[in-house]
LUMPARO-763064 format. One record per residue: x, y, z of N, C-alpha, C in turn; residue in one letter. Coordinates in steps of 0.2 Angstrom, whole numbers, plus 5000, padded with zeros to 4 digits. Layout:
% LUMPARO-763064
XYZXYZXYZA...
This chain:
% LUMPARO-763064
514450644971513750644968513650614962M514150624957514050594950514150524951K514550494955514650424956514050394959K513650424963513050404966512550394960I512450444957511950444951512150394946I512750384944512950334939512850264942L512950254948512850184951512050174951S511650224952510950214952510750194945L511050234940510850224933511050154931A511550124933511850064931511450004934L511250024941510949964945510249954942A509850004940509149994938509150004930L508849954927508849964920508250004917G508350014910507750044907507150004906V506550034907505949994908505450014903V504949964902504349984899503849934898S503349954895502849904893502649894885G502949944881502849944874503449944870V503449914864504049924860504149984857Q504750014857504850084854505250074848A505250124844505650124838506450114839S506750084835507450074836507650014841G507149974843507249924848507249944855G507150004856507150034863506450014866G506350044872505750024876505450094878I504850104877504450164879504250164886A504350224889504150224896503450244897W503050214901502350234903502350304907D501850344906501850404909501650394917K502050414921501850414928501450464931A500950454935500550504938500950554942P500750614941501150664945500650694950S500850674956500450694962500850714968K501350754967501850764972501550814977T500950844976500550884980500050844984N499950784983499450734986499750704992D499550734998499850705004499650635005L499050615004498850545005499250495000A499350514994499750474990500550474992S500750524994501450534997501550485003L501050495008501050455014501050375012Q500550355008500550285006501250265003N501450304998502150294995502650285000G502650325005503150325010503150255014A502450235015502350175019502650115015K502450115008502650055004503450055003V503750115003504450125002504850095009F504550105014504850085021504750005021V504149985019504049915020504349865015N504449895009504649845004505349865001Y505549925001506149954998506749955003C506549985009507049995014507449935017L507149875015507449815018508149805014N508249825008508849825005509149885002C508749935001508950004998508950055004H509450095004509550145009509250215005S509150265009508950325007509350375011A510050375011510550395016510450475016A510150505011510150575011509450605014F509050565016508350585019508350555026M508050605030507950585037507250575038R507050535043506350515044505950575046F506250615050505850675052505650725046N505950715041505750755035505050735032R504850675034504150655032503650695035L503850735040503350785043503050835038K503550845032503350885027502750865023D502550795023502050765020501450755024I501450785030500850775034500850725040G501450695041501550645046501750675053L501550655058501850675065502450635067T502850665072503350615074503150555077D502550555081502250495083502050445078Q501750465073501550425067502150395064Q502650435063503250405060503550355065I503550365071503850315076503450255076K502850255076502350205077502350155070D502450185065502250155058502850145054N503350185054503950185049504650175052L504750175058505450165061505550095062L505850055057506049985057506749975057F507150025055507850015054508250065059T507850105063508250145068507650165074T507950195079507450215085507350285085E507750325081507750395081507450425075K506950475076506650505070507150545066V507650575070508150615066508650575062G508650515062509150475059508950465051E509450455047509350445040509050375039T508750365033508450305031509050255028M509250215033509750165031509350095030K509650055025509449985024509449945030A509049895030509049845036509549795034A509749775028510149725026510849745027I511249685029511949695030512249705023D512749755022513049765016513449705013P513749665018514149605016513649555013R513049545017512549495014512349515008Q512149585007511849605001512349594995A512949604996513449594991513549514989K513449474994513449404993512849374989E512249404991511649384988511549404981W511649474980511549504974512149524969F512749514972513349524968513549594969G513149634972513349704973512849734978A513049784982512649824986512049854983N511449844984510849884981510949964982P510849994976511050064976510550114981P510850164983510450214987509950244982D509350254985508750274981508550344982L508950384986508750454988508550494981T509050494976508950534971508850494964V508550434965508450394959507950424954I507450454957506950484953507150544948A507750574950508050624946508550594942R508950544944509450524940509250484933S508650464933508450424927508050454922R508050524923507650564917508050554911A507750554905508050544899507550564893G507750544887507350554881506750514881S506650464885506050424886505550454891G505750504894505350534899505650554906G505250564911505550584917505850524921T506250544926506450484931505850444934G505250484935504650454938504350404933A504350424926504150384921504550314921D505150324921505650264921505450214927Y505450244933505250204939504550174939L504150214936503450184936503350124931Y503750134926503750074921504150014923T504750034926505149974928504849934933Y504449964938504149924944503549884942L503349894935502749864933502849814927R503549794926503649754920504049694923T504049674929504349604931503849554929Y504249494927503849434926504249374928Y503849314929504149254932504549224927A505149204929505649164925506049114929D505849054928506149004932506848984930D507149014924507849004923508249054926T508049104930508449144934508449124941K509049144944509149124951508649154956A508449214954507949244958507249224957T507149194951506449174949506049224945G506449284944506149344941506549374935W506249404931506549444926506249504924N506449544920506149614919506149624911N505549644909505449644902505949694899L506049744902506549804900507249794902A507349754907508049744910508249674910F508349644905508449564905509049554910P508949494913509349464918509449514924N508949554926509049594931509149564938V509649584942509849554948509349564954G508949614953508449634959507849584958M507649554963507049514963506349554963P505849524962505249564962504949564969H505149614973504949614980504149624981V503849654976503149664976502649614973L502949554972502649504968501949484971W501949484978501349464981500749504980E500949574979500449624977500149614970L500649604966500449604958500349534956Q500549484959500449414957501049394952G500949334949501449314944501149324937K501549354933501349364926501949344921R501749324915502249314910502049354904V502549384900502349424894502149384888P501649414884501449384878501749414872I502049384868502349404862502049384855Y502049434850501849414844502349414839E502449364835502949364830502749404824T503149454822502949494816503649494811V503449504805504049504800504249574799E504849594799505149654798505749654793N505549674787506149674782506449604781H506049554781506249484780506549454786G506449484792506649454798506149454803H506049394807505549384812505749424818E505249454821505349494827504849474832E505049474839504549454844504349524847H503749544846503449604849503049594855V503149634860502749624866502049654865F501549604867500849624866500449634872K500649604878500349614884500549564889G500149544894500249504900499749444900W500049394903499549334905499649324912Q499149334916499149324923499249244925Q499749224928499849154930499549144937V499649184942499349184948499149254950T498549264953498349324955498749354961P498749414962499049444968498549474973G498749504978498249524983497949594981T498149624975497849684972497649664965M497149704963496949704956497549744952T497549734945498049774942497949844943P497349874943497249944944497449964951A497349924956497649944963498349944963Q498649894960499349884960499749944956Y499449964950499650024947499650084951D499050094955499050154959499550154965Q499650094968500150084973500850104970T501050074964501650094962501650174960I501150194958501050274957501250304963G500950284969501050314975501850314977D502150254976502850244978503250284974L503150284967503550334963503450404965V502850424966502650484969503150504975N503150464979503550474985504350474983Y504550434979505250434977505450504973L504950524969505050594966505050644971Q504650644976504650694981505250694985W505550634987506150624991506750644987M506750644981507350664977507450744978A506850774979506850854980506250874984E506350864991505750884995505550954994P505950994992505751064992505451084985A505351034981505151054974504551094974Q504051074977503351104977503451174980N503851184985503951254988504351294983T504851264980505151304974504751324969R504251284967503851304961503351354963V503051354970502651404972502951474973R503551474976503951534976504151564969V504251514965504451544958503851574955G503251544956502651584953502551644956V502651654962502551714965503051764963W503651744963504251794960504051814953V503851774949503651794942503151844942L502651834946502051884947502251944949L502751944954502952004957503352044952F503852014948504252044943503752074938L503252034936502752064931502452124933S502252134939501952194942502452244942V503052234945503552284945503752314938M503752264933503952284927503352334924T502752324926502252364923502252434927L502452434933502552494937503152534934F503652504933504252534930504152564924A503752524919503652554913503152614913W502652614917502252674918502652734921R503052714926503452774929503952804924L504252764920504652784915504352834910N503752804908503352854903503152914906A502952914913502752984916503353024917A503952994918504553034919504753074913F504753034907504953064901504453094897W503753104899503253124895503353204893K503653244897503753314896504453324893D504853274892505553284889505453274881V505653324878505553324870506253314867K
């Protein structure tokens, strides 16, 4: 498991849209909607259509999507592109040998990527949300794409048709006698099929799904935990009053 998490961390870079202190990159806050079934279902659709071509989720089975409100028939009709059985795991459509030839290495498994990238900059969801929104067109790269936070990224921008082509805008500032290029925003080169707000929402849904996939039982765990704490609080009150009643006549 440690090797899997390490490979995920190395394969996807640190991302962001704003310059942080110390030359790092600040992560944008991802929307937290793991209880929103509509968001999870849309995120699952985006994942299957755009991510599962190259990336596997080998620890997740298609039939687990019933937990987010989908039926077996809906899964079969809309999401089964790499297998014919709902009980199968989510395997990438690409041949591993071709992937290694094209990208230099096999794309990492994404089952637990949302948990593996949590750090001082924020949660793993914050990381993914920022990473997927900081691609820009770069004709000097073999893929034609680069990433603001992960220079020379090997992964192409598979969602570029939705977002369109953008290039970053920098401002030159002087810092202790040295000139620095500080990221200020984006210039849209060609529009995508989505507006910026729609694209951000779609990425939010995708990241929401990745966060849920990393731990499908997380919402149940939280709900059970709340009830356990309430139960223990009530039992503590009863125990305290029972103890007081037992010892009240003892001098």
